[in-house]
N, C-alpha and C positions, 0 to 999 in steps of 0.2 A: 600326538596329532589330534586336533579337535575334529568334531564331526564335520564342521564347515570345510576344513582343509581336506578331509578325506573325500567329501563330496566333490570338491573342485578337482582333486587328483583323479578320482574315478571318472568324472565326466571327460577330462582330457584324454585319459588312456582309452576309454570306450570309443570316443569319437575317432581317435587316431586309428584304432584297430578296425573300426567299421569302414573307414575310407580305404584302408589297405586291403581288407578282406571282402569287400562288397561283391556278392556273387548273385547270379540269377537264382530265383526260387522255382523249382520244377515240381509239379504235382504228379503223383503216381498213385494208383489204387493198388493196395497190396493184394497179391493173388491169394486165392482160397483153396485151389486144388479141386480135384473131382473125387467124389466119394465112390469107393468100390461097391457100395450097396446097389448102385444102378446096374451092376453086372451080376448081382446075385452071389457075390463071393464073400465068404466069411473069413476074416483074417484077424490075427491078434492086433489089438488096437495100437500097441506101440510100434509093431512092424508097419502097420498101415500109415501111421503118422510119419515115420522116418523115411518111407519110400515114396513120398509125394513129390520129391524133386529137391534139388539143392537149395533153392530159395526157401521153400517151405521147411526144409530140415533146419535151416538156420533160424527161421522164425520160431519153430518148435523149441529149439535149444535155448534161444533167447527168452522165450516165454517161460519155459520150465525153470531156468535159473532165477528169473525175476520173481517167481512164485514161491521160491524156497524161503521159509520163515527165517528171518535174521540176515538175509542178504539185501541190504539197502544199497542206495546208489554209490556210496563211497566204498563199501566192501566189494561191490561189483567192479568198480573201476580198478581196485587193487588186484582182483582176480584176473581181469582182462589184461592188465599190464604184465602179469606173470605168465598167463597161458595163451593170450592172443584172441581167443573167441570163446563163446559160451559152450560150444560142443566140446572143446578141449578141456574146459573147466570141469564139465560134468564127467569126463572120462579120467580125470586126474586121480591119483592115489591119495589115501588119507595123509600119508607123510608129506606128499607134495602140497596138498591143500593147507596143511598146518604151517608150512613155511611162509604163507602169505600173512602179512600184518593184519591183525584183527580177526583172523580165523582160528578159533579154538577147536578143541576136540569135538565138542557137541555140534558146532556148525559144520565142521568138516564131514562128520557122519551124515548130517542132513543133506549136504550137497551130494555125497556119494550115493545116497539112497533116493535121490530125486527122480531118477528115471523110472523107479518102481512106485514111488509114493506120491509124486506130484501129478495130479490128474489134469493134464493139459487138454485131453480130448473133451472133457465136460465143458471146459471154458470155451474151447473152439466151437462146440455145438451150441452153446448159449449165444455166442457172438453171431453165428450163422443164422440162428432162428430169430434173433432180435435185431438184426441189421446193425450190429456193432462192429466197427472196423478196428483192426489191430494195427497200429503203426509203430514200428521199431525204429531205433536210431540208425538203422541201416537203410531206411526207406528215404526216397527223394523228398517226400512231402512231410517228413518229420520237421517240426518248426525250427527254422534256422537259428533263431535267437536262443532257443533252449540248448542247442549244441554248445553255446559259448559259456554256460555256467559250469561250475566245477563238479556238480553232482546231478547231471541230467538223468531223467528216468530212462530206463532201457526200453520200456513199452508204454504206449499211450492207448487207452481204449477210447474210441471216439464214436459219439452219436451225432450225426450231422455231417458237415463237410468242412474241410480246410481249404482255403484259397490262397494264392500267392499274395494277394493284397493284405492278408492277415499279418504279414511281416511288418506292416505299418500299424502297430496297435499301441494302445495306452491303457494302463490298468487304473481303475477307480476303486478304492477301498475305504473303509471307515467303520464306525461303530454299528453294532446290531441294534442299538437303542437310539436311533437317530431322532432328532427333533424335526419339526416341520421344515425348519430352515435347511437342515442337512439333506433331507429327502429332496426338497425343491432344487437345491444347488447341484446335487448329484444328477438329477434328471436333466437339468439345464446344461451342464457341462457335457454329459454323455450325448445328449441330442446334438449340441453344436459341433462337437468333435466328430460325431458320426457323419454329419452333413459335410464336414471338411474332408471326409474320406478315410478317417481312422477307424479301426476295429476296436470296440470297447471290450476290455477284459475285466472280469471280476469273479467272485466265488459263489454266487447264487445264495448267499446268506441273507438273513433278515436285515432290514435297515438299508444302509447305503448301497450294499452290493445289489440288492434287488432293484433299487431305484435306478442304479446305473444301467442295468440290463434293460429296464423298461424305457429309459430315455433313449437308448440306442434303437430299440425296436420301434418306438413311436416315430423316430426320425427316418425309419426305413433303412437303417444301417445294419452292419454286421456286429455280432457280439459273441464272445467265447466265455464259457463258464468252466472254471477249473474246480473240480469237486474233491472233497475230502472223503467221499463215499464212492461206491461204484456208480457208473452212469445209468444203470437200471434200478438204482436204489436212491432216488433223488432225496436230498435232505436240505432244508426242512420239507416235509411232505406237502405243506400248503403251497409250495412253489412249483408244484407239478405243472400247472398251466403255463407259468413263465418258462419253465424248462422246455416244454413242447415248442413254444415260440422261438426259443434260442436255437433249438435243433433245426427249425425251418429257416433260420436266418443266421446260422453260424454253427456252433457245435458245443456239446458237452464233452469235456475231457477229464480223464482220471488215470492215474498210474496204478490204481487198485483194480482187482477183477470186477466185472460188471455188477455182481450182486453183493459186493462187499458192503457191510453195514458201516454207518458213520461211527468213528471212534475218535476220542479226544486227541490222541497222538497223531492222527492223520491230517489234522487241519494245519498245524505249523508246517508240516512237510508240504502240504498243498500250497501254502503261501509262497514258497520259493518258486513254484511253477507260475503263479500269477505274475510275479515280478519278472521271472526269467523269460517269459514268452513275450514281454512288452518292451517298448522303447523307454518307458518311464512309468512312474506310478504317482497318482494323485491321491492324497490323503484328505478325506473330508470328515470332520467331526471324529476326533479320537481323544479319549481321555488319556491320562498318564499311564494307565495300565491296559490300554487297548491293544489287541492283537495287530491292529493296523500299524502300530509302531514297529512291530516285528517285521512286517512287510517293508516298511521304509528302510530298516536296517539291512534287510536282505537285498533290496534294490541298490543301496549304496555299495554293498559288497560285490554285487554283480556288475557294477559300472553303469547302472541305469540312472536316468534323471529322477529326481525326487521333488515333487511339488506338494505344497500344502495350501489349503484354502483357509483363510482366517475366519474366526467367528467372533461372537461377543466376548469382551474381556472378562465378563463375570460368568461365562458359561463353562461348566466343568467339561462339557462335551467337546470343547475345542482346546483344552489345555495342552493336549499332546500335539496338536497342529501348531500352536504358538511356540512350543518348545522346538519343534522341527525347524520352524522359520528362524528362530534365534540361532540354531545350530548350523544353518547354512542351506536349508531347503528353499527352493524358489517359491516365493509368495505369488499366488495367482489369484486373479479376480475374474478373468474372462477366458474364453476360448483362444483369443489372440495371444494371450500371455503364454499359453501352452504351445501353440503353433510356432511362435517366435523362437522358443527354446529348442523345439524339436527340429526346426528347419534344417540345420546342418546334417542331421542324421538321415533325412530322407532325400536331401538334394542330390540329384543325378543318380539315384539308386536304380540299377537296371532291373527290369522285370523278367519273368520267364519267357516273354515273347521278344525280348531285346529292346523293348520300348524304354526310353529314358524319361523319367518323370521328375519334376521339381517340386511337386506337392502331392500328398496322398490322394487328394480328391481327383487328380487326373486319371487315376485307375478306374474310376467309376463313371466316366463321361460317355454319353451316347455319341453316335456318329455326328449329329448336328452340333453338339457342344464342342466336339473335337475340331470340327471344321471352323467354327468361330474362333476358338482359341488359337488354332494354327494361323488363321488370318491375321491375328494381332501380332504374332511372332514376338520378337525382342524389341520392337520399336514402340512408338506411341502414335499410332495412326488415328486419323479422324474416323468416326463411325461409318461415314460414307465409303471409305476405303475398305473397311472390314466387310461391308455388305457386298462390294464388288468382288473381293478376293474369295469370300466364302461361297459366292454364287447361290445365296439363299435370299428369300423374300425379306423385305425390310422389317416387317412385323416379327418375323421369326428371329431375326438377328437381335432386335431390341429385346425380345422376351428372353432369348438365350443369354444375352449380356446380363440381364437381371439375375438369372440363375447362377451364372458364373460369379457375379458379385457376392451373392449370398454364400457361395462356397469358398469365398475369399481367394479366388483365382485371378480376378481382374479388379481394376479400380478405375472409375471414371475421373477424367481430368478436365480442367477448364478448357474452353475452346472446342467442346464436343469431341474430345480425344479420349482414348482408353489405353490402359497399359496393364501388363501382367504384373501380379504381385510376387 
């Protein structure tokens, strides 16, 4: 099967599954428990952790297993398939653990000793002190799209906040050595897609990644950065200012502990999260050896849309993009190209409030904009009718229509009429 055929099949299967399984997204803040230090009681730290309540006990077990060296997403899935939950895995005998595919004698011993050797308390203390949230795959606000991939992370460390609208997100990736053209296009697309209501996802790396985050921020949109290091150890360090802006307008996320240093092996693992948390991925300026092509392959395997922006035919920076296009990736030139392809994935998707939206930008409308859009309805009324139905002053309606046009929610027609897009 060619890459083009695989892309078509993946798109069909993903869309079919999304329509069958579309569910509201609910946000919840993970509980943190109350420290016994306030009561002046000294207790063994493991006893203290285990007795904070059933929810916290599961969090502790999940975190402890996730921090065992050698237990990656696939091994964890195999362990949970055998034992049911993290607490039962940690209580299993060596012989039982070794029955699990991929678990040898050394790893089984590490799991058995995790309760004594894995310092969960220090990680929890760091998270409390630095305002880092721990979101597990048992939490309601764990990203819904990540649940769909075959190797989702057990734990996400989060600086910032996740919102239901982040379920409508698009990843933008590309070379770290971007040309002026690549940087400009990344900012342009990120800015336009942000105004259309999509959350921009990238990896905070140099080049295209940073330009994508900046484009979203300049447009006043939301952006998520998936890191290959801990969320308190931003890499590269010169992006600390961008990282702070991302935290205020989205979130930094990582599956590694908060102070974890950047390691080469962490970044390919991080790439699966960038594509997994998104509806699709846009590749901008990638050579034939670029890591962005790994992201494109992962996106295809996850059933995500794959887009590629063409460059100059004599530019090495775009050879990977041109190859993706030849192999079936969608060639894009504008924001409309992306929205047209993503349309079926967001059409009639319910939100956590029960509101049905037909376009991601609808999630970010203020009361006045919602009133004008509702007045238009599914018809093609003249603007005077919209003014009457919205009960707003004429100048406000006209100004709001211009905003809705910019967000690609409405279109003006001949005869002073307007219609929803």
